[in-house]
C-alpha positions as CSV (number, residue, x, y, z in Angstrom):
1,M,-108.6,-23.3,33.1
2,R,-108.2,-24.6,29.7
3,N,-109.1,-21.6,28.0
4,D,-105.9,-20.2,29.9
5,D,-103.8,-22.5,28.5
6,T,-104.8,-22.3,25.1
7,N,-104.4,-18.5,25.5
8,I,-101.0,-19.2,26.5
9,E,-100.2,-21.9,23.7
10,S,-101.5,-19.0,21.3
11,R,-99.2,-16.0,22.9
12,I,-95.6,-18.4,22.6
13,G,-96.5,-19.9,19.2
14,G,-99.3,-22.2,19.2
15,S,-100.3,-25.1,19.5
16,A,-97.2,-26.2,17.4
17,A,-95.1,-29.5,18.9
18,I,-92.0,-29.1,21.0
19,P,-89.2,-30.4,19.5
20,A,-87.8,-33.8,20.8
21,P,-84.5,-33.0,23.0
22,P,-81.0,-33.5,21.2
23,D,-79.2,-37.5,21.7
24,P,-77.2,-36.7,24.9
25,Q,-74.9,-39.3,22.9
26,V,-74.3,-37.4,19.8
27,Q,-74.0,-34.5,21.7
28,L,-71.0,-36.0,23.6
29,R,-69.0,-37.4,21.0
30,R,-69.5,-34.3,18.6
31,L,-67.9,-32.2,21.8
32,Q,-65.4,-34.7,22.6
33,A,-64.4,-34.4,18.1
34,E,-64.3,-30.5,18.4
35,T,-62.1,-30.8,21.6
36,Q,-59.9,-33.1,19.6
37,A,-59.9,-31.0,16.8
38,L,-58.8,-27.7,19.2
39,I,-56.0,-30.2,21.0
40,R,-55.0,-31.0,17.5
41,Y,-55.0,-27.0,16.7
42,L,-53.3,-25.6,20.0
43,D,-50.5,-27.9,19.6
44,R,-49.8,-27.2,16.2
45,V,-50.3,-23.7,17.2
46,E,-47.4,-24.3,19.5
47,S,-45.4,-26.1,16.7
48,L,-45.7,-23.1,14.8
49,W,-44.7,-20.4,17.3
50,V,-41.2,-22.5,17.9
51,N,-40.8,-22.8,13.9
52,L,-41.5,-19.2,13.1
53,Q,-38.8,-18.0,16.0
54,K,-36.9,-20.4,14.4
55,R,-37.2,-19.0,11.0
56,S,-37.3,-15.4,11.6
57,S,-33.9,-15.1,11.2
58,V,-31.3,-13.5,9.3
59,N,-30.5,-16.8,6.9
60,L,-34.3,-16.5,5.8
61,L,-35.9,-13.3,3.4
62,P,-39.3,-12.2,4.6
63,V,-40.6,-13.6,1.5
64,D,-39.7,-17.6,2.6
65,L,-41.6,-16.2,6.2
66,L,-44.9,-15.8,4.1
67,S,-44.6,-18.9,1.9
68,Y,-44.0,-20.6,5.4
69,F,-47.2,-18.9,6.6
70,L,-49.5,-19.5,3.7
71,A,-48.8,-23.2,3.8
72,E,-49.4,-23.4,7.8
73,V,-52.9,-21.9,7.1
74,E,-53.6,-24.7,4.1
75,T,-52.9,-27.0,7.1
76,L,-55.4,-25.4,9.4
77,L,-57.9,-24.4,7.2
78,P,-57.7,-26.4,3.8
79,N,-58.6,-24.0,0.7
80,V,-58.9,-23.3,-3.1
81,L,-56.6,-20.3,-3.5
82,S,-54.3,-18.6,-1.0
83,A,-52.4,-15.0,-1.4
84,I,-50.7,-13.0,0.2
85,Y,-50.5,-8.8,0.1
86,R,-47.8,-6.8,1.5
87,V,-48.7,-3.0,2.0
88,D,-47.0,0.6,1.7
89,P,-47.0,1.7,5.1
90,R,-46.8,5.0,3.7
91,T,-49.6,5.1,0.9
92,Y,-51.0,1.9,2.0
93,E,-50.8,0.4,-1.2
94,F,-51.1,-3.4,-1.5
95,T,-48.9,-5.4,-3.8
96,L,-49.4,-9.1,-4.4
97,E,-46.1,-10.9,-2.9
98,R,-46.7,-14.3,-3.5
99,C,-49.8,-17.1,-4.2
100,V,-50.7,-20.4,-4.6
101,P,-51.2,-22.1,-6.9
102,S,-49.0,-19.8,-8.8
103,G,-50.3,-18.5,-12.3
104,L,-53.6,-17.1,-10.9
105,Q,-52.5,-13.4,-10.3
106,A,-54.8,-12.2,-12.3
107,D,-57.9,-14.2,-10.7
108,L,-56.4,-12.6,-7.4
109,E,-55.9,-9.1,-8.7
110,N,-59.8,-9.1,-9.8
111,E,-60.8,-10.1,-6.6
112,T,-58.9,-8.2,-4.6
113,Q,-60.0,-4.8,-6.3
114,L,-63.8,-5.7,-5.3
115,Q,-62.5,-6.7,-1.8
116,I,-61.0,-3.4,-1.4
117,A,-63.8,-1.4,-3.2
118,Q,-66.0,-3.0,-1.3
119,G,-64.0,-2.2,1.9
120,N,-63.5,-5.2,3.1
121,F,-59.5,-4.6,3.2
122,A,-59.8,-1.8,5.5
123,L,-62.3,-3.6,7.5
124,A,-59.5,-6.6,8.5
125,L,-56.8,-3.8,8.9
126,R,-59.5,-1.8,11.3
127,R,-60.4,-5.1,13.4
128,S,-56.7,-6.0,13.2
129,R,-58.1,-10.1,13.2
130,P,-59.8,-12.4,10.1
131,T,-62.8,-11.2,8.5
132,I,-65.0,-13.7,6.2
133,C,-66.2,-12.1,3.1
134,A,-68.5,-12.9,0.2
135,S,-66.8,-14.0,-2.7
136,Q,-66.9,-11.3,-5.5
137,R,-66.1,-12.8,-8.2
138,V,-63.6,-15.9,-8.0
139,H,-66.2,-17.9,-7.2
140,H,-66.9,-17.9,-10.9
141,Y,-63.7,-18.9,-12.2
142,H,-63.2,-21.3,-9.4
143,P,-66.9,-22.9,-8.7
144,R,-66.0,-24.3,-5.5
145,V,-65.2,-20.9,-3.3
146,R,-67.4,-20.3,-1.0
147,S,-66.1,-18.0,1.1
148,I,-63.1,-14.8,1.2
149,L,-61.2,-14.9,4.3
150,L,-58.4,-12.0,4.9
151,I,-56.4,-12.0,7.9
152,P,-54.3,-8.7,8.8
153,L,-50.5,-9.4,9.0
154,V,-50.3,-6.7,11.4
155,T,-48.2,-6.1,14.8
156,L,-48.7,-3.4,17.5
157,Q,-45.7,-0.9,15.4
158,E,-46.8,-1.8,11.7
159,V,-48.9,-3.1,9.2
160,H,-47.1,-5.7,7.3
161,G,-49.9,-7.1,4.6
162,M,-53.2,-9.5,4.3
163,A,-53.5,-12.6,3.1
164,L,-56.8,-13.6,1.1
165,I,-57.8,-17.1,2.0
166,A,-60.6,-18.4,-0.9
167,G,-62.0,-21.8,0.3
168,E,-64.4,-24.0,0.0
169,R,-66.2,-23.5,3.3
170,T,-68.7,-21.4,4.2
171,E,-68.9,-18.4,7.1
172,Q,-71.0,-21.2,9.0
173,D,-68.4,-23.6,8.5
174,I,-65.6,-22.2,10.3
175,A,-65.4,-22.0,14.3
176,P,-64.8,-19.1,15.8
177,Y,-61.5,-20.9,17.5
178,E,-60.1,-21.7,14.2
179,L,-60.2,-17.5,13.3
180,K,-58.7,-17.5,16.6
181,L,-56.2,-19.7,15.9
182,L,-55.4,-18.2,12.5
183,S,-55.2,-14.8,14.0
184,I,-52.8,-16.0,16.2
185,L,-50.6,-17.5,13.5
186,A,-50.8,-14.2,12.0
187,G,-49.4,-12.4,14.7
188,Q,-46.7,-14.9,15.5
189,T,-45.8,-14.6,11.6
190,S,-46.0,-10.5,11.6
191,L,-43.3,-10.3,14.7
192,A,-41.3,-12.9,12.5
193,L,-41.5,-10.7,9.9
194,E,-40.4,-7.8,12.3
195,S,-37.9,-9.2,14.0
196,S,-36.6,-10.5,10.6
197,Q,-36.5,-7.5,8.8
198,R,-34.9,-5.6,12.3
199,E,-31.8,-8.2,12.1
200,V,-32.0,-7.5,8.3
201,A,-31.2,-3.7,9.1
202,L,-29.0,-4.7,11.5
203,Q,-26.7,-7.1,9.7
204,R,-26.5,-4.2,6.9
205,Q,-25.4,-1.6,9.1
206,R,-22.9,-4.2,10.6
207,A,-21.8,-4.6,7.0
208,E,-21.8,-0.3,7.0
209,L,-19.8,-0.1,10.2
210,D,-17.2,-3.2,9.4
211,Q,-16.6,-1.4,5.8
212,E,-16.5,1.8,7.4
213,V,-13.9,0.3,9.9
214,R,-12.0,-1.8,7.7
215,N,-11.6,2.0,5.3
216,R,-10.2,4.3,8.9
217,T,-8.1,0.9,9.3
218,A,-6.7,1.9,5.9
219,D,-6.7,5.0,6.2
220,L,-5.0,5.0,9.5
221,T,-2.3,2.0,8.0
222,K,-1.5,4.5,5.5
223,A,-1.3,7.2,7.3
224,N,0.9,5.4,10.5
225,A,3.2,4.2,7.3
226,A,3.5,8.0,5.9
227,L,4.6,8.8,9.3
228,Q,7.0,6.2,9.6
229,Q,8.3,7.2,6.8
230,Q,8.5,10.8,7.8
231,L,10.3,9.8,10.9
232,Q,12.8,8.1,9.4
233,D,13.7,10.8,7.1
234,M,13.2,12.8,10.1
235,E,15.8,9.9,11.7
236,I,18.1,10.5,8.7
237,D,18.0,14.6,8.6
238,L,18.8,14.5,12.4
239,R,21.7,12.0,11.6
240,S,23.2,14.5,9.3
241,A,22.5,17.4,11.3
242,Y,24.6,15.8,14.3
243,D,27.3,14.9,11.5
244,D,27.2,18.7,10.8
245,V,27.5,19.4,13.7
246,E,30.2,17.1,14.3
247,R,32.4,19.2,12.1
248,L,31.1,22.3,12.9
249,S,32.0,21.6,16.6
250,L,35.6,20.5,15.6
251,A,36.3,22.7,12.7
252,D,35.7,25.5,15.9
253,R,38.0,23.3,18.4
254,M,40.7,23.4,15.9
255,R,40.0,27.3,14.9
256,D,40.0,28.2,18.7
257,S,44.1,25.8,18.8
258,V,44.6,27.9,15.7
259,L,44.1,30.9,17.5
260,S,45.2,30.5,20.9
261,T,48.6,29.1,19.2
262,T,48.6,32.2,17.1
263,S,48.2,34.6,19.7
264,H,50.6,33.0,21.9
265,E,53.1,33.0,19.6
266,L,52.9,36.6,18.2
267,R,52.5,37.9,21.7
268,N,56.2,37.4,22.5
269,P,57.8,39.1,19.5
270,L,55.2,42.2,19.9
271,G,55.9,42.1,23.2
272,V,59.8,43.0,22.4
273,I,58.8,45.2,19.8
274,I,56.7,47.3,22.5
275,G,59.4,47.0,24.9
276,S,62.1,48.1,22.4
277,L,59.6,51.6,21.1
278,D,59.2,52.2,24.9
279,V,63.3,52.3,25.6
280,I,63.6,54.1,22.0
281,R,60.9,56.8,23.3
282,E,63.0,57.0,26.5
283,E,66.0,57.2,25.9
284,W,66.5,58.6,22.1
285,R,62.8,60.5,21.2
286,D,64.9,63.9,21.4
287,L,67.4,63.0,18.7
288,L,64.6,62.2,16.5
289,P,63.2,64.9,14.1
290,P,59.6,65.4,14.7
291,E,58.6,63.3,12.0
292,G,60.3,60.6,14.0
293,Q,58.9,61.1,16.7
294,Q,55.2,60.4,15.0
295,L,56.1,57.4,13.8
296,L,57.7,56.5,17.0
297,D,53.9,57.3,19.0
298,M,52.6,56.0,16.0
299,C,54.3,52.7,16.4
300,A,54.0,52.7,20.0
301,R,50.3,53.0,19.7
302,N,49.9,50.4,17.1
303,S,51.7,47.7,19.1
304,S,49.6,48.7,21.8
305,S,46.4,47.9,20.3
306,L,47.4,44.9,18.4
307,L,48.3,43.2,21.8
308,S,45.3,44.2,23.2
309,M,43.6,42.3,20.7
310,L,46.2,39.6,21.1
311,T,44.2,39.2,25.0
312,D,41.0,39.2,23.4
313,L,41.6,36.2,21.2
314,L,43.3,34.6,24.0
315,D,39.9,34.9,25.9
316,V,37.6,33.6,23.5
317,S,37.6,30.1,25.1
318,V,36.0,32.1,28.0
319,L,33.5,33.1,26.1
320,R,33.1,29.8,24.9
321,G,31.4,28.6,28.0
322,E,35.0,27.0,29.1
323,K,36.2,26.9,32.5
324,I,36.5,30.3,34.2
325,V,38.6,29.8,37.3
326,L,38.2,32.3,39.8
327,Y,40.9,33.6,43.3
328,P,38.7,35.6,45.0
329,Q,40.5,37.8,47.9
330,R,39.4,40.5,50.0
331,L,40.2,43.5,47.9
332,T,40.7,48.5,48.2
333,F,39.7,48.6,45.2
334,A,41.2,52.5,45.0
335,L,44.5,50.6,44.4
336,V,42.8,48.5,42.0
337,V,41.6,51.8,40.2
338,Q,44.5,53.6,40.5
339,K,46.3,50.8,38.6
340,T,44.3,50.3,35.5
341,F,44.4,54.3,35.2
342,E,48.4,54.3,35.0
343,A,48.2,50.9,32.7
344,L,46.0,53.1,30.5
345,G,48.1,56.6,31.3
346,S,49.5,56.3,27.6
347,L,46.4,55.4,25.6
348,A,44.1,58.2,27.7
349,K,47.2,61.2,27.1
350,N,46.6,59.9,23.3
351,H,43.3,60.6,23.3
352,N,43.6,63.8,25.3
353,V,41.6,62.2,28.1
354,K,41.5,62.9,31.8
355,L,40.8,60.1,34.0
356,L,38.9,60.6,37.1
357,N,39.1,58.3,40.2
358,T,36.7,59.5,43.0
359,V,36.4,55.6,44.8
360,A,36.9,56.0,48.2
361,Q,40.3,55.1,49.9
362,D,38.7,52.5,52.3
363,M,36.2,51.0,49.9
364,E,37.0,47.2,50.2
365,I,35.5,44.7,47.0
366,Y,35.9,40.9,47.3
367,A,36.8,39.6,43.6
368,D,40.1,38.2,41.4
369,P,42.5,40.6,40.9
370,G,43.6,39.4,37.7
371,R,39.8,39.1,36.3
372,L,39.0,42.4,37.9
373,Q,41.8,44.2,36.7
374,Q,40.4,42.5,33.2
375,I,37.5,44.1,33.9
376,L,38.0,48.0,34.3
377,T,41.0,47.5,32.0
378,S,37.7,46.7,28.9
379,L,35.7,49.7,30.1
380,V,37.7,52.2,30.8
381,S,39.3,51.4,27.4
382,Y,36.3,51.4,25.7
383,A,35.6,54.5,27.6
384,I,38.8,56.1,26.6
385,K,38.2,55.4,22.6
386,N,34.8,56.8,22.9
387,S,35.1,60.3,24.4
388,K,35.1,63.6,23.0
389,R,38.3,64.8,21.3
390,T,38.2,68.4,23.5
391,G,37.4,67.9,26.8
392,A,36.9,64.4,27.4
393,Y,37.4,62.8,30.6
394,V,36.7,59.3,32.1
395,L,35.2,59.1,35.5
396,V,35.4,55.4,37.7
397,G,33.2,55.7,40.8
398,A,31.9,53.2,43.1
399,A,28.8,52.9,45.7
400,R,28.2,50.1,48.8
401,E,24.8,48.9,48.6
402,G,24.4,46.2,50.8
403,K,26.2,43.1,50.4
404,Q,27.5,44.5,47.2
405,V,29.4,47.5,45.8
406,T,28.0,49.3,42.3
407,V,30.9,50.2,40.0
408,G,30.4,53.0,37.4
409,V,32.4,54.3,34.4
410,T,31.2,57.2,33.2
411,D,32.4,58.7,29.4
412,N,31.2,62.0,28.1
413,G,31.4,60.6,24.6
414,I,28.8,60.3,21.5
415,G,26.8,57.9,24.0
416,L,24.5,55.1,22.7
417,S,20.8,54.3,21.5
418,R,18.8,52.1,22.9
419,E,19.6,48.9,19.9
420,Q,23.4,49.5,20.7
421,Q,22.7,49.4,24.3
422,E,20.9,45.9,24.1
423,Q,24.0,44.8,22.1
424,L,26.8,46.2,23.6
425,F,27.7,43.2,25.7
426,K,26.8,40.4,23.0
427,P,29.7,38.5,21.5
428,I,29.0,40.3,17.7
429,F,28.7,44.0,18.1
430,E,26.3,45.2,15.0
431,E,28.1,49.1,14.4
432,D,26.4,51.5,12.4
433,G,28.6,53.1,9.3
434,Q,29.7,56.6,11.8
435,T,30.6,54.9,14.7
436,T,32.5,51.6,13.4
437,T,36.0,52.7,14.1
438,A,35.4,54.3,17.4
439,R,34.2,50.7,18.5
440,K,36.3,48.2,16.6
441,G,37.8,45.7,18.6
442,A,35.2,46.8,21.8
443,S,32.8,43.8,21.1
444,L,34.6,40.9,22.3
445,S,36.2,42.4,25.5
446,L,32.6,44.1,27.0
447,A,31.3,40.5,26.2
448,L,34.3,38.9,28.3
449,C,33.5,41.6,31.0
450,K,29.8,40.3,31.2
451,V,30.9,36.4,31.5
452,L,33.5,37.7,34.4
453,V,31.0,40.0,36.3
454,D,28.4,37.2,36.1
455,R,31.1,34.3,37.5
456,H,31.6,36.6,40.1
457,G,27.7,37.1,41.4
458,G,27.6,40.2,39.8
459,R,26.1,42.1,36.9
460,I,26.4,44.7,34.3
461,W,24.7,47.5,32.4
462,V,24.9,50.2,30.7
463,E,22.8,53.5,30.4
464,G,23.0,57.1,28.8
465,S,21.6,58.4,25.4
466,P,23.4,59.5,22.5
467,G,25.1,62.5,22.5
468,K,25.3,62.7,26.2
469,G,28.0,59.8,26.7
470,S,27.4,56.5,27.8
471,R,27.7,55.1,32.0
472,I,28.4,51.4,32.3
473,F,27.7,50.1,35.4
474,F,28.7,46.5,37.1
475,S,28.3,45.0,41.0
476,L,30.1,42.6,42.8
477,P,30.2,41.6,46.2
478,T,31.9,42.5,49.5
479,E,32.4,39.5,51.0
480,S,33.0,35.6,50.0
481,A,30.2,34.9,47.7
482,V,31.4,32.9,44.8
483,S,34.1,30.1,45.2
484,S,37.0,29.2,43.1
485,S,35.4,26.1,41.3
486,A,34.9,26.4,37.6
487,A,32.0,27.5,35.8
């Protein structure tokens, strides 16, 4: 049995004396001290989190947060030298941002290059937690330095930099929970940096937007001012145009008044002249020599033409949209046509034109007698003046179409082109050089015909072609379809 015990002792390491167990009181005091220190660190971390949240605003630049981070690291882990390097996320080049104490950039730069060369910076970034490394060179200038602590400043989205802490404690002297607290502090600082950078970018964008809004507002203000000026100018021009229209309207009214007064004044003596000429032609025509008879006929024709023009001038007010009063009644249309032919007999005789009435004796029409006579007189007179010199005729016919009577006035004269047909019933009639004499005075009377036909509730149009005569048609009702009210 003794031998077995001896073998066992030899297998487990010989017969060395077993060390005495540690004193429980000493262990308890040590654990209590570590617990108190851990509680203080946890309180400190909570305070750091609150302070970082307060400081991570647009009012503080990122470099201020870095300085604050270094100061807080000093309170958690006293050190000899400390520095923060910012990293370019595109090239991963490290640039010294801040060091404590200041003026040690050269020493820290040499140490940094050695740590980077050894791959320690890359290792700390890959692990994303504090990494303890052996000092490479800085301990030659600062004998108290025992170790280098690399603390990466990273978040899930971005790498912000690296903190280099040169301390007096060795790796064995730094507790794991202290490294964990430093990692938490670095993470919170990185988040604060991101928040500050976002706030700065947001403020910059807001400032740019505000400036853009101000620029656009200024442009809109200028455009609005220009538009207001244009509106004012247009209002002035409009007032001027209104004044011009009023003056023109006044001038038109004065002209119409002069025309009406002059026409009325001229009709009376002209009627006396025409009556005297008719008496002379009937009583003493045979007593005159042939030359005198020709002059007498010429005076009669020109007097009749002048009377027709004066009648048209009196009807200018009708074309200008003034009141037209109709007194329609049922009429035997053939009698109206015959009466028109009798009134225009001398004109037809002078132009060697034969007048033909083909209207049925029982054809009735509903119209104002005077205005219907005026319409027929204008159309037949126009046809007479535009008939051929030999074999000329003017034919008036009518046909019933439902509740309308369509009347046609046909001649075998020179005819009309399409353009002339479109312009025939307009107050201003553009005539070519060959037909100016033949169509003189027709424009106003035919335009008046259209107004009167429209007022009766009918319509008027023209057909034909150059060299083949013209056919002017108009339709009027056979029953009471109009009232005697003013247009």
